[in-house]
N, C-alpha and C positions, 0 to 999 in steps of 0.2 A: 969575055963570055958572051955567047949568043944563044938565044933560046927561041924556038918556034912555040907559039901559044897553042895550048890545047886545054880542054875543059876538065881534064882529069887532075887529081892530086890536091884538091881543095881540102882544107881542114876546117873544123868548126870549134874554135876556142871558146865561144860564147854562143848560146842558143840564138839562132837567127843571123849569125855573123859567120860567113865562110870566107876563108882567106887562102891565098896561094902566093908564095914567093915566086916571082917571075925570073929574076936575075939578080946577081949580087957580085960585088967585086971586093977590093981590099978595103974601101972606105965607105961604101954605101950599099943599100939593099932596096929593091923595088918589089912591092907587094900589091896584089889586086884583092880588093874586098868586095864581096857580094853581100849586101845588107838587106835583110827582110823588114818590111813595114812592121812597125810597133815593137821591134826589138830595141835593146838598149846596150850600149857599151858602158860598163860600170866605171865609176871614177877611179882613175889610176894615174901613175906617173912612171917614168923610166928615164934613164940617163941619156937616151938617144934624142937628137933633134928629129922631128917628124914633119915632113912637108907633104901636103896632099892636094889632090885635084878631084873634084866631083864630076864624073862622067855623065851620070844620069841619076834621077830621083831627087829626093829632098831630105836633108838631115838637119838637125839642130845640134850645133857644137857648143860645148861649154868649155872654155879654155881659161883657166884661172878663174877670175870673177866675172868674165864677160861671156855673153851668150851671142851666138851668130846663127843666122839661118843660111845654110849652104844650099845652093841650087846649081844645076849643071853649068859648068864653066868656072865656078868659084874655086878658089884655092886658099890654103892656109899653111902656116908654119908654126910649129909648137916647139919652143925651146925645151931642152932636156930638163927633167925634174919638175916641170910645170904640170900640176894636176889638170886632167881633162876627162871629159866623158861625152857621149853622144846619144841622142834619141833619134831613131830612124822613123821619119814621117811618111816615106814612100819607099817601095823597093828601090834600091840604089846600088850604084857601082862607083867605087872610088879607087884611085891609085895613090899609093903613098911611098915615099922614100924615107928610109931611116939611116941616120949617120951618127956615130959609127955603125957598122954592121950589127944587126941584132942576131947574135948567134942562135938564139932560141927560134928564129924564123928560118934558118937554113934548112932546106929539105934534106931528109935522110937519104 
């Protein structure tokens, strides 16, 4: 699968957090997130491994019992079923890969 980027098609699952699945295959899915300053991603978990890269901005990640300050160029990997949340400190852009594919993130 190959996809040209465009700014249409973003969804807002949580106030201040916009997301768009860019491409997906049989075993993984790539999503772009636009995160607004002062928004929060609530505590949650899912069976998918989640690997991310912060392109711009600054966010505070809480993964399990550990807190991380993520700045541009930083990356993370969250095992499936591990509780995590985020506080958005600056307008930010992140890219994340989910494996296996999150069927709830597949565009309609």
